[in-house]
Backbone as CSV, one residue per row, in Angstrom:
resi,resn,N_x,N_y,N_z,CA_x,CA_y,CA_z,C_x,C_y,C_z
1,MET,21.528,21.366,6.277,21.122,20.177,6.357,19.511,19.937,6.039
2,LYS,18.962,19.296,5.144,17.473,19.265,4.865,17.139,18.107,5.878
3,SER,15.909,18.456,6.462,15.038,17.508,7.369,13.869,17.632,6.844
4,ILE,13.125,16.250,7.643,11.836,16.409,7.405,11.050,15.602,8.741
5,THR,9.915,16.164,8.913,9.176,15.703,10.071,8.694,14.244,10.116
6,ALA,8.377,13.472,11.021,7.756,12.321,10.926,6.166,12.075,10.102
7,LYS,5.394,13.314,10.275,4.341,13.300,9.903,4.453,13.966,8.298
8,ASP,5.139,14.445,7.803,5.562,14.974,6.741,6.015,13.691,5.767
9,LEU,6.928,12.872,6.360,7.465,11.751,5.518,6.353,10.653,5.569
10,HIS,5.789,10.619,6.594,4.319,9.813,6.471,3.532,10.140,4.915
11,GLN,3.301,11.374,5.193,2.517,11.624,3.961,2.972,11.380,2.528
12,LYS,4.416,11.726,2.548,4.865,11.339,1.309,4.744,9.976,1.010
13,ILE,4.941,9.033,2.218,4.976,7.456,2.002,3.524,7.061,1.530
14,ILE,2.348,7.921,2.045,1.302,7.590,1.833,0.804,7.687,0.487
15,HIS,1.448,9.032,-0.243,1.015,9.351,-1.358,1.950,8.797,-2.597
16,GLY,2.902,7.999,-2.242,3.746,7.004,-3.230,4.665,7.694,-3.639
17,GLU,5.371,8.762,-3.154,6.332,9.590,-3.692,7.450,8.707,-3.836
18,GLN,8.236,8.667,-4.620,9.342,7.963,-5.152,10.695,8.751,-3.885
19,LEU,10.875,7.570,-2.898,11.909,7.783,-1.794,12.782,6.888,-1.561
20,VAL,13.942,6.855,-1.237,15.026,5.714,-0.619,14.862,5.874,0.830
21,LEU,14.707,4.930,1.451,14.754,5.228,2.940,15.950,4.321,3.267
22,ILE,16.914,4.901,4.236,18.079,4.295,4.424,18.162,4.368,6.287
23,ASP,18.134,3.233,7.034,18.245,3.211,8.234,19.750,2.967,8.696
24,VAL,20.119,3.961,9.487,21.577,3.682,9.715,21.992,3.168,10.950
25,ARG,20.835,2.630,11.601,21.172,1.924,12.732,21.604,0.415,12.571
26,GLU,22.074,-0.046,13.869,22.555,-1.356,13.596,21.517,-2.536,13.366
27,PRO,21.812,-3.569,12.984,20.699,-4.634,12.212,19.804,-5.306,13.327
28,PHE,20.174,-5.278,14.546,19.442,-5.594,15.816,18.496,-4.559,15.934
29,GLU,18.864,-3.147,15.971,17.681,-2.206,16.214,16.733,-1.918,15.084
30,HIS,17.176,-2.232,13.799,16.184,-2.259,12.474,15.122,-3.527,12.553
31,GLN,15.879,-4.627,13.084,14.628,-5.733,13.208,13.949,-5.583,14.151
32,HIS,14.019,-4.842,15.194,13.012,-4.522,16.466,12.053,-3.679,15.972
33,PHE,12.480,-2.455,15.268,11.539,-1.659,14.787,12.062,-1.024,13.694
34,ASN,11.364,-0.675,12.425,11.652,0.276,11.453,10.596,0.657,10.715
35,ILE,10.824,1.661,9.854,9.720,2.132,9.058,10.096,1.939,7.482
36,GLY,10.764,0.991,7.282,11.132,0.520,5.954,12.254,0.972,5.530
37,GLY,12.705,0.549,4.200,13.924,0.971,3.627,14.880,-0.122,3.812
38,VAL,16.225,0.411,3.408,17.300,-0.477,3.700,17.983,-0.374,4.948
39,ASN,18.652,-1.294,5.462,19.206,-0.906,6.695,21.063,-1.072,6.462
40,ILE,21.555,0.070,6.651,23.018,0.172,6.382,23.562,0.988,7.384
41,PRO,24.060,0.314,8.387,24.508,0.867,9.570,25.695,2.021,9.248
42,LEU,25.749,2.942,10.065,26.469,4.091,9.608,27.986,3.641,9.586
43,SER,28.316,2.614,10.336,29.810,2.283,10.281,30.208,1.891,8.932
44,SER,29.258,1.267,7.874,29.579,0.777,6.679,28.671,1.896,5.630
45,ILE,28.135,2.803,5.782,27.476,3.558,5.104,28.594,4.112,3.331
46,PHE,30.065,4.262,3.761,30.486,4.397,2.508,30.454,3.299,1.724
47,GLU,30.889,1.947,2.260,30.880,0.792,1.446,29.603,0.278,0.877
48,ASN,28.511,0.982,1.135,27.052,0.523,0.605,26.477,1.629,-0.071
49,LYS,27.280,2.892,-0.352,26.710,4.015,-1.065,25.927,3.586,-2.280
50,GLU,26.465,2.511,-3.214,25.803,2.405,-4.591,24.372,1.951,-4.404
51,GLN,23.913,1.583,-3.436,22.605,1.786,-3.197,21.612,2.790,-3.411
52,PHE,22.167,3.759,-3.089,21.296,5.013,-3.932,21.991,6.012,-4.417
53,ASN,21.557,6.976,-5.130,22.647,7.834,-5.820,21.873,9.237,-5.591
54,ASN,22.636,10.318,-6.401,22.380,11.632,-5.781,21.187,12.467,-6.706
55,ASP,20.816,11.363,-7.717,19.326,11.640,-8.352,18.267,11.435,-7.592
56,ASP,18.250,10.296,-6.528,17.459,9.827,-5.580,17.333,10.881,-4.402
57,VAL,15.846,10.915,-4.133,15.349,11.778,-2.625,15.694,10.520,-1.634
58,VAL,16.523,10.893,-0.851,16.983,9.884,0.235,16.717,10.303,1.748
59,ILE,15.699,9.668,2.257,15.485,9.865,3.780,16.353,9.037,4.379
60,VAL,17.276,9.806,5.447,18.283,8.938,6.043,17.538,9.010,7.830
61,TYR,17.550,8.025,8.471,17.039,7.706,9.634,17.646,6.947,10.518
62,CYS,17.570,7.145,12.098,18.390,6.162,13.089,17.403,6.427,14.140
63,GLN,17.774,6.368,15.214,16.852,6.041,16.480,16.369,7.517,17.065
64,LYS,17.326,8.701,16.963,17.109,9.696,17.610,17.273,11.024,16.483
65,GLY,17.787,10.801,15.135,18.186,11.797,14.348,19.908,12.110,14.545
66,ILE,20.529,11.834,15.232,21.719,11.921,15.520,22.619,11.196,14.437
67,ARG,22.657,9.796,14.330,23.436,8.999,13.601,23.373,9.441,12.225
68,SER,22.037,9.740,11.803,21.535,9.801,10.377,22.278,11.560,9.935
69,GLN,22.290,12.120,11.119,23.027,13.626,10.678,24.275,13.477,10.409
70,ILE,25.277,12.606,11.042,26.205,12.350,10.963,26.732,11.478,9.538
71,ALA,26.054,10.512,8.977,25.685,9.964,7.734,25.612,10.954,6.716
72,ILE,24.772,11.786,6.833,24.388,12.846,5.975,25.506,13.714,5.724
73,GLN,26.180,14.097,6.873,27.160,14.866,6.727,28.426,14.278,6.008
74,ARG,28.849,13.048,6.505,29.876,12.377,6.040,29.830,12.071,4.312
75,LEU,28.641,11.699,3.801,28.076,11.663,2.482,28.185,12.634,1.825
76,SER,27.785,14.146,2.183,28.143,15.050,1.720,29.429,15.593,1.426
77,ASP,30.205,15.547,2.404,31.506,15.963,2.392,32.178,15.232,1.266
78,LYS,32.103,13.549,1.543,33.050,12.965,0.742,32.573,12.686,-0.449
79,PHE,31.015,12.662,-0.698,30.758,12.265,-2.389,29.853,13.349,-2.851
80,GLY,29.739,14.690,-2.084,28.763,15.486,-2.392,27.264,15.296,-2.866
81,TYR,26.910,14.374,-2.134,25.623,14.322,-2.054,24.777,15.355,-1.885
82,ASP,23.535,15.649,-2.133,22.945,17.004,-1.655,21.479,16.667,-1.824
83,GLN,20.910,15.349,-1.991,19.510,14.921,-2.052,19.450,14.108,-0.590
84,LEU,19.992,14.304,0.285,19.812,13.542,1.658,19.175,14.415,2.675
85,ILE,17.851,13.597,3.131,17.400,14.299,4.184,16.897,13.521,5.388
86,ASN,17.408,14.192,6.504,17.531,13.931,7.888,15.794,13.543,8.408
87,LEU,15.702,12.376,8.908,14.329,12.491,9.737,14.377,12.881,10.952
88,GLN,13.663,14.046,11.145,13.900,14.856,12.465,13.425,13.946,13.629
89,GLY,14.291,13.716,14.682,14.094,12.663,15.762,13.900,11.517,15.762
90,GLY,14.361,10.877,14.534,14.530,9.703,13.821,13.286,8.751,14.395
91,VAL,13.345,7.499,14.648,12.180,6.287,15.000,11.925,6.984,16.147
92,ASP,12.441,7.481,17.126,11.678,7.731,18.466,10.493,8.749,17.968
93,ALA,10.878,9.926,17.044,9.874,10.941,16.889,8.643,10.329,15.933
94,TRP,8.788,9.163,15.100,8.024,8.586,14.304,7.037,8.032,15.394
95,ILE,7.669,7.063,16.253,6.713,6.323,17.150,5.791,7.555,17.929
96,LYS,6.575,8.312,18.465,5.904,9.556,19.221,4.502,10.001,18.578
97,THR,4.951,10.231,17.379,4.014,10.895,16.479,2.616,10.209,16.380
98,PHE,3.133,8.782,15.782,1.791,7.994,15.618,1.213,7.191,16.874
99,GLN,1.956,7.136,18.048,1.266,6.814,19.467,0.384,7.757,19.793
100,ASN,0.652,8.997,19.831,-0.210,10.001,20.057,-1.377,10.223,19.182
101,LYS,-1.172,10.043,17.891,-2.427,10.120,16.799,-3.342,8.817,17.632
102,LYS,-2.858,7.592,17.470,-3.915,6.735,17.975,-4.505,6.937,19.362
103,GLU,-3.749,7.522,20.018,-4.427,8.036,21.504,-5.522,8.915,21.383
104,ASP,-5.393,9.979,20.348,-6.220,10.993,20.118,-7.359,10.686,19.488
105,GLU,-7.435,9.342,18.703,-8.615,8.745,17.702,-9.964,8.384,18.922
């Protein structure tokens, strides 16, 4: 399974790379904090797969990186997606990476 760090994803976003961000957490989690993209809860990922395709570079994220791994595995197994990338550590890693950066400045 492909993965990306929060720092590397941030650089891709800053440089305007074409990415599709999918947050597989529940809507209340997405509303509380997110890094962008579309909110498609894990429980409805199959019903909403038309929001991205295998030609897209899709970054899948959740709170800790576990639900996103499950989503990627399920989509890969059932539909053959191979451009799905997991955000290592999820939103928690994103927050930790950029909180530490602010503290260092």
